[in-house]
BAZA-635393 format. One record per residue: x, y, z of N, C-alpha, C, O in turn; residue number from 1; residue in three letters. Coordinates in steps of 0.05 Angstrom, whole numbers, plus 32768, in hexadecimal, padded with zeros to 4 digits. Each point is the difference from the previous one (the first is absolute). Layout:
BEGIN
[atom [X,Y,Z],[X,Y,Z],[X,Y,Z],[X,Y,Z],NUM,"ALA"]
...
This chain:
BEGIN
[atom [8011,7FE8,8000],[7FEF,8018,8000],[8012,8019,8000],[8011,8003,8011],1,"UNK"]
[atom [7FE9,800F,7FDC],[8010,8018,7FFE],[7FF8,8014,8015],[7FE8,8005,8004],2,"UNK"]
[atom [802B,8006,800A],[7FFB,8015,8014],[8015,8015,7FFE],[8017,7FFB,7FFB],3,"UNK"]
[atom [7FDF,801E,8009],[8012,8017,8001],[7FF9,800F,801A],[7FE9,8007,8004],4,"UNK"]
[atom [802B,7FFD,800C],[7FFC,800D,801A],[8012,8019,8002],[8019,7FFD,8001],5,"UNK"]
[atom [7FDA,801A,8000],[800F,8019,8002],[8006,8007,801D],[7FF2,7FF8,8012],6,"UNK"]
[atom [8024,8017,7FF2],[8006,800A,801B],[8011,8019,7FFC],[800A,8006,7FEA],7,"UNK"]
[atom [7FF9,8009,802C],[8012,8017,7FFF],[7FF2,801B,7FFF],[800C,8015,8001],8,"UNK"]
[atom [7FD9,7FEB,7FFC],[7FF2,8019,7FFF],[8000,800E,801C],[8008,7FF4,8014],9,"UNK"]
[atom [7FEE,8024,7FEC],[7FFF,800F,8019],[7FFD,801E,7FFC],[7FFA,8009,7FEA],10,"UNK"]
[atom [800B,8005,802B],[7FFE,801E,8000],[801C,800B,7FFD],[8012,7FF8,800F],11,"UNK"]
[atom [7FF1,801B,7FDF],[801A,800C,7FFC],[7FFC,801E,7FFA],[7FEC,8007,7FF4],12,"UNK"]
[atom [8027,8009,8014],[7FFF,801D,7FFA],[8007,8005,7FE3],[800F,7FF1,7FF4],13,"UNK"]
[atom [7FE7,8025,8001],[8008,8008,7FE5],[801F,8002,7FFE],[800D,800B,8012],14,"UNK"]
[atom [7FFD,7FEB,7FD9],[801D,7FFF,7FFC],[800D,7FE7,800A],[8018,7FFB,7FFB],15,"UNK"]
[atom [7FD9,7FF5,8014],[800B,7FE8,800C],[8000,7FE9,7FEC],[7FFA,8002,7FE9],16,"UNK"]
[atom [800E,7FE6,8022],[8003,7FE9,7FEF],[7FF2,7FE8,800D],[7FFE,7FFE,8019],17,"UNK"]
[atom [7FFA,7FEF,7FD6],[7FF5,7FE7,8009],[8008,7FEB,7FEB],[8003,8006,7FE9],18,"UNK"]
[atom [8000,7FE1,8020],[8004,7FEA,7FED],[7FEA,7FEB,8005],[7FFE,7FF5,8016],19,"UNK"]
[atom [7FF3,8006,7FD5],[7FEC,7FEC,8001],[800B,7FE5,7FF7],[8011,7FFF,7FEE],20,"UNK"]
[atom [7FE6,7FEC,801E],[8008,7FE5,7FF8],[7FE8,7FF0,7FF9],[7FEA,8005,800A],21,"UNK"]
[atom [801A,7FE8,7FE4],[7FEA,7FEE,7FF8],[800B,7FE4,7FFE],[8010,7FFA,7FEE],22,"UNK"]
[atom [7FE8,7FF5,8024],[8009,7FE5,8001],[7FED,7FEE,7FF0],[7FE8,8000,8005],23,"UNK"]
[atom [8023,7FF2,7FE8],[7FEF,7FEF,7FEE],[8003,7FE3,8009],[8015,7FF7,8008],24,"UNK"]
[atom [7FD5,7FFA,7FF5],[8001,7FE3,8005],[7FEE,7FF3,7FEB],[7FED,800C,7FF6],25,"UNK"]
[atom [8018,7FDB,8005],[7FF0,7FF1,7FED],[800B,8002,7FE3],[7FF5,7FF2,7FEE],26,"UNK"]
[atom [801F,801E,800E],[800D,8002,7FE6],[801B,800D,8004],[8006,800B,8016],27,"UNK"]
[atom [800C,7FF3,7FD6],[801A,800D,8002],[8000,8019,7FEF],[7FF5,8000,7FEA],28,"UNK"]
[atom [8019,8014,8020],[7FFF,801A,7FF2],[800E,8000,7FE5],[7FF9,8011,7FEF],29,"UNK"]
[atom [8019,7FDD,800C],[8011,8001,7FE9],[7FF1,8005,7FE6],[8009,8010,7FEF],30,"UNK"]
[atom [7FE1,7FE3,800E],[7FF1,8002,7FE6],[7FE7,8011,8001],[7FEF,7FFE,7FEF],31,"UNK"]
[atom [8010,8013,8026],[7FE8,8010,8003],[8007,801E,7FFF],[8015,8009,8007],32,"UNK"]
[atom [7FD7,8006,7FEF],[8001,801D,8002],[7FF4,8008,801C],[7FEB,7FF5,8008],33,"UNK"]
[atom [8023,801D,8005],[7FF7,800A,801A],[7FFC,801E,7FFE],[8010,800E,7FF3],34,"UNK"]
[atom [7FDB,7FFB,801A],[7FFB,801D,7FFE],[7FF3,800A,801A],[7FF7,7FF0,8011],35,"UNK"]
[atom [8009,802A,7FF2],[7FF3,800D,8017],[7FEB,8013,7FF4],[8006,8010,7FEE],36,"UNK"]
[atom [7FE2,7FEE,801D],[7FEB,8013,7FFA],[7FF9,800E,801A],[8007,7FF7,8016],37,"UNK"]
[atom [7FEA,801F,7FE8],[7FF7,800E,8018],[7FE5,800C,7FFA],[7FF8,8005,7FE9],38,"UNK"]
[atom [7FF9,7FFF,802D],[7FE6,800C,7FFE],[7FFB,8012,8018],[8001,7FF8,8017],39,"UNK"]
[atom [7FFB,8022,7FE3],[7FFA,8013,8014],[7FE2,8003,8003],[7FF1,7FFA,7FED],40,"UNK"]
[atom [8005,800F,802A],[7FE3,8003,8004],[7FF4,8012,7FEA],[800A,8016,7FFB],41,"UNK"]
[atom [7FE1,7FE1,7FF9],[7FF2,800F,7FEC],[800E,8001,7FE5],[7FF7,800E,7FEE],42,"UNK"]
[atom [801F,7FE4,800E],[800E,8000,7FE7],[8002,7FE5,7FF4],[7FFC,7FEB,800D],43,"UNK"]
[atom [800A,8014,7FD9],[8002,7FE7,7FF2],[801B,7FF2,8008],[8014,800E,8007],44,"UNK"]
[atom [7FEC,7FD8,7FF7],[8019,7FF2,8004],[8014,8006,7FEA],[7FF8,8002,7FE9],45,"UNK"]
[atom [8021,8002,801E],[8014,8007,7FEC],[8019,7FEF,8003],[8008,7FF8,8016],46,"UNK"]
[atom [8004,8002,7FD4],[8019,7FF2,8000],[8017,8012,8009],[8002,8017,7FF7],47,"UNK"]
[atom [800F,7FDF,801A],[8016,800F,800B],[801A,7FF8,7FF3],[8010,8010,7FF7],48,"UNK"]
[atom [7FF5,7FD5,8008],[8019,7FF6,7FF5],[7FFD,7FE3,7FF9],[7FF0,7FF2,800C],49,"UNK"]
[atom [8020,8005,7FE1],[7FFF,7FE4,7FF8],[801C,7FF6,7FFA],[8011,800D,7FF4],50,"UNK"]
[atom [7FF4,7FDA,8015],[8018,7FF1,7FF9],[7FF6,7FE9,7FEE],[7FF6,7FEC,800A],51,"UNK"]
[atom [800E,8017,7FDC],[7FF6,7FEC,7FEE],[8011,7FE7,8000],[8018,8001,8007],52,"UNK"]
[atom [7FDC,7FE9,7FF1],[800E,7FE6,8000],[8017,8000,7FEB],[8012,7FF0,8001],53,"UNK"]
[atom [7FED,8023,7FEC],[8015,8001,7FEB],[8017,8013,8009],[8012,8005,7FF0],54,"UNK"]
[atom [7FED,8005,8028],[8015,8011,800B],[7FFB,801E,7FFE],[8010,800F,800B],55,"UNK"]
[atom [7FDB,7FF9,7FE7],[7FFA,801C,7FFE],[7FF4,800A,801A],[7FF3,7FF2,800F],56,"UNK"]
[atom [8011,8028,7FF6],[7FF3,800D,8017],[7FF2,8019,7FF7],[8008,800D,7FED],57,"UNK"]
[atom [7FE2,7FF9,8020],[7FEF,8017,7FF8],[7FF8,800F,801A],[7FFD,7FF5,8015],58,"UNK"]
[atom [8000,8025,7FE7],[7FF7,8011,8016],[7FEB,8014,7FF5],[8002,8009,7FE9],59,"UNK"]
[atom [7FEB,7FFE,8028],[7FEE,8015,7FF9],[800F,801B,8001],[8014,8002,800F],60,"UNK"]
[atom [7FE3,8011,7FE3],[800D,801B,8000],[8000,800C,801C],[8012,800F,8007],61,"UNK"]
[atom [7FD9,7FEB,8008],[7FFE,800C,801A],[8014,7FF6,8015],[8005,800E,8014],62,"UNK"]
[atom [8008,7FDB,7FE6],[8013,7FF6,8014],[801C,7FFC,7FF4],[8013,7FF9,800E],63,"UNK"]
[atom [7FF0,800C,7FD9],[8019,7FFC,7FF2],[8016,8012,800E],[7FFC,8017,8004],64,"UNK"]
[atom [801A,7FDC,8002],[8016,800F,800D],[7FFE,7FFF,801F],[8013,8008,800D],65,"UNK"]
[atom [7FD6,7FEF,7FFD],[7FFD,7FFF,801D],[7FFC,7FE3,800B],[8009,7FFA,8016],66,"UNK"]
[atom [7FEC,7FF5,7FD9],[7FFA,7FE4,8008],[8012,7FED,7FF0],[8007,8006,7FE9],67,"UNK"]
[atom [8000,7FE4,8024],[800F,7FEB,7FF2],[7FF4,7FE5,8006],[7FFC,7FF9,8017],68,"UNK"]
[atom [7FFE,7FF8,7FD4],[7FF7,7FE5,8003],[8017,7FED,7FFD],[8011,8003,7FEF],69,"UNK"]
[atom [7FEF,7FE8,8022],[8015,7FEC,7FFD],[7FF4,7FE5,8009],[7FEB,7FFF,800D],70,"UNK"]
[atom [8023,7FEC,7FEC],[7FF7,7FE6,8008],[8018,7FEF,8009],[8016,8003,7FF6],71,"UNK"]
[atom [7FE4,7FEC,801D],[8014,7FEC,8009],[7FF4,7FE5,7FFB],[7FF0,7FF6,8010],72,"UNK"]
[atom [8018,7FFE,7FD9],[7FF4,7FE7,7FF9],[8006,7FEA,8014],[7FF0,7FED,8003],73,"UNK"]
[atom [8027,8014,8009],[8008,7FEC,8014],[7FED,8000,8018],[7FFA,7FEB,800C],74,"UNK"]
[atom [7FFD,802D,7FFB],[7FEE,8003,8017],[7FE3,8001,7FF7],[7FED,8002,8010],75,"UNK"]
[atom [800E,7FFC,7FD5],[7FE5,8002,7FF6],[7FF1,8019,8009],[7FE9,7FFF,8008],76,"UNK"]
[atom [8026,8017,7FF8],[7FF5,8019,800B],[8006,8017,7FEC],[8015,8001,7FF4],77,"UNK"]
[atom [7FD7,8011,800A],[8003,8018,7FF0],[7FFE,8018,8013],[7FF1,7FFF,8013],78,"UNK"]
[atom [801D,8016,7FE7],[8002,8017,8011],[7FF8,8019,7FF0],[8003,8002,7FE8],79,"UNK"]
[atom [7FF4,8012,8027],[7FFC,801B,7FF5],[800D,8014,8013],[7FF4,8005,8016],80,"UNK"]
[atom [8023,8005,7FE3],[800D,8015,8010],[7FF4,801B,7FF8],[8001,8007,7FE9],81,"UNK"]
[atom [7FF5,8007,802B],[7FF2,801A,7FFB],[800F,8016,800F],[8001,8000,8019],82,"UNK"]
[atom [800A,8013,7FD8],[800E,8016,800C],[7FF2,801A,7FF9],[7FEF,8001,7FEF],83,"UNK"]
[atom [8018,8014,801F],[7FF4,801B,7FFC],[7FE2,7FFE,7FFE],[7FF4,800B,7FEE],84,"UNK"]
[atom [8000,7FE8,8026],[7FE4,7FFC,7FFF],[7FF0,801A,8003],[8009,8012,800E],85,"UNK"]
[atom [7FE1,7FEF,7FE5],[7FEE,8017,7FFF],[7FE5,7FF8,800B],[7FF8,7FE9,7FFF],86,"UNK"]
[atom [7FF8,802A,800B],[7FE5,7FFA,8009],[7FEF,7FF2,7FEB],[7FEF,7FF0,8006],87,"UNK"]
[atom [8016,8017,7FE1],[7FF0,7FF3,7FEA],[8008,7FE3,7FFB],[7FF3,7FF3,7FF0],88,"UNK"]
[atom [8022,8003,801D],[8007,7FE4,7FFF],[7FEF,7FEF,8013],[8001,7FE8,8000],89,"UNK"]
[atom [7FEF,8026,8011],[7FEF,7FF1,8013],[7FEC,7FEF,7FF1],[7FF1,800A,7FEF],90,"UNK"]
[atom [800F,7FDC,8017],[7FEE,7FED,7FF3],[8004,7FE5,800C],[8012,7FFB,8010],91,"UNK"]
[atom [7FDD,7FF2,7FE8],[8004,7FE4,8005],[8011,7FF6,7FE9],[7FF8,8003,7FE9],92,"UNK"]
[atom [801E,7FF0,801D],[8012,7FF5,7FEB],[7FFC,7FE2,7FFE],[8000,7FF1,8014],93,"UNK"]
[atom [7FFD,8006,7FD3],[7FFB,7FE4,7FFB],[8017,7FF4,7FEF],[800A,800C,7FEE],94,"UNK"]
[atom [7FFE,7FDC,801A],[8013,7FF1,7FF1],[7FF1,7FED,7FEE],[7FEC,7FF3,8008],95,"UNK"]
[atom [801C,800C,7FDE],[7FF2,7FF0,7FED],[8014,7FF0,7FEF],[8017,8007,7FFE],96,"UNK"]
[atom [7FDF,7FE3,7FF6],[8011,7FEF,7FF1],[7FF1,7FF3,7FE9],[7FE8,7FFD,8000],97,"UNK"]
[atom [8027,7FFD,7FEB],[7FF5,7FF2,7FE9],[8016,7FF0,7FF2],[8017,8009,8001],98,"UNK"]
[atom [7FE2,7FE2,7FF2],[8014,7FEF,7FF3],[8009,800A,7FE5],[8013,7FF4,7FF4],99,"UNK"]
[atom [7FE1,8021,8002],[8008,800B,7FE6],[8012,8018,8003],[7FFF,800E,8015],100,"UNK"]
[atom [8011,7FF8,7FD7],[8010,8018,8000],[7FEE,8018,7FFB],[7FEB,7FFE,7FF3],101,"UNK"]
[atom [801E,8019,8017],[7FF1,8019,7FFD],[800F,8013,7FED],[8018,7FFF,7FFE],102,"UNK"]
[atom [7FD9,8012,7FF6],[800B,8013,7FED],[7FFA,801D,8007],[7FEF,8005,8012],103,"UNK"]
[atom [801E,800D,7FE1],[7FFD,801D,8006],[7FE4,8009,7FFE],[7FF7,8012,800F],104,"UNK"]
[atom [7FFA,7FE4,7FDE],[7FE5,800A,7FFB],[7FEA,7FF6,8013],[7FEA,800A,7FFF],105,"UNK"]
[atom [801D,7FE1,8011],[7FEA,7FF4,800F],[8008,7FF6,801C],[7FEF,7FF4,800D],106,"UNK"]
[atom [802A,8010,7FFB],[8008,7FF5,801A],[7FF0,800B,8017],[7FFD,7FF4,8015],107,"UNK"]
[atom [7FF7,8024,7FE7],[7FF2,800D,8016],[7FE2,7FFC,7FFF],[7FF0,800E,800D],108,"UNK"]
[atom [8007,7FDE,7FE3],[7FE4,7FF9,7FFF],[7FFB,7FE8,8012],[800B,7FEB,7FFB],109,"UNK"]
[atom [7FE5,8019,8019],[7FFC,7FEB,8015],[7FF4,7FE6,7FF4],[8004,7FEB,800C],110,"UNK"]
[atom [7FEE,8017,7FDE],[7FF3,7FE8,7FF6],[8013,7FEB,7FF6],[7FF8,7FE9,7FFC],111,"UNK"]
[atom [8022,801E,8000],[8013,7FEC,7FF6],[800C,7FEF,8016],[800E,7FED,7FFA],112,"UNK"]
[atom [7FEC,8019,801F],[800D,7FF2,8016],[7FEC,7FED,800D],[7FE9,8008,8007],113,"UNK"]
[atom [801F,7FDF,7FFC],[7FEE,7FEC,800B],[8000,7FFE,801E],[7FEC,7FF8,800C],114,"UNK"]
[atom [802A,8010,8000],[8003,7FFB,801D],[8005,801A,800F],[800F,8011,7FF7],115,"UNK"]
[atom [7FE2,7FF3,801F],[8001,8018,800F],[8003,7FFA,801E],[7FF5,7FED,800A],116,"UNK"]
[atom [801B,8024,8003],[8002,7FFF,801D],[7FE9,8010,800C],[7FEF,800B,7FF3],117,"UNK"]
[atom [8010,7FF5,8028],[7FEB,800E,800F],[8004,801E,8003],[7FEE,800E,8006],118,"UNK"]
[atom [802B,7FFA,7FF6],[8006,801D,8001],[800B,8008,801B],[7FFC,7FF3,8015],119,"UNK"]
[atom [8014,8023,7FEA],[800B,800B,8019],[7FFD,801E,7FFE],[8005,800D,7FEB],120,"UNK"]
[atom [7FF3,8000,802B],[7FFA,801C,8001],[801A,8010,8003],[8011,7FFA,8011],121,"UNK"]
[atom [7FF2,801A,7FDE],[8016,8014,8002],[7FF3,801B,8004],[7FF0,8009,7FEF],122,"UNK"]
[atom [8018,8005,8026],[7FF5,801A,8006],[8017,8013,8003],[8012,7FFC,8010],123,"UNK"]
[atom [7FEE,8019,7FE0],[8015,8015,8001],[7FF3,8019,800A],[7FF0,800D,7FF3],124,"UNK"]
[atom [8018,7FFA,8025],[7FF4,8017,800E],[8012,800B,8015],[800F,7FF2,800D],125,"UNK"]
[atom [7FEF,8029,7FF7],[8010,800C,8015],[7FF0,8001,801A],[8009,800A,8015],126,"UNK"]
């Protein structure tokens, strides 16, 4: 059974940093695309970053230069390092996975991902 379990969320001040982790079970990361989505209250879910199974990485314009996605296949874990956090980064962050590679034109569309974690809350506030 495929499971994705996020951790590392919390409350942080503007300008601060957090690193989210997503532990996967029931499959190995090597052949999967992993991504992070987020959803703020009253807003649509949006793609934040993707580590495609073909080695490509993608970032939304809103986080480019501030967030870094990485994976440790040996630990079956994917990470999202978030720096220079802003109040507008406040959202529930979801770890997602799919067995297909992702591309520039569609990596941020949630419908392409089969597996979703439960989410972890990130709040950026002073």
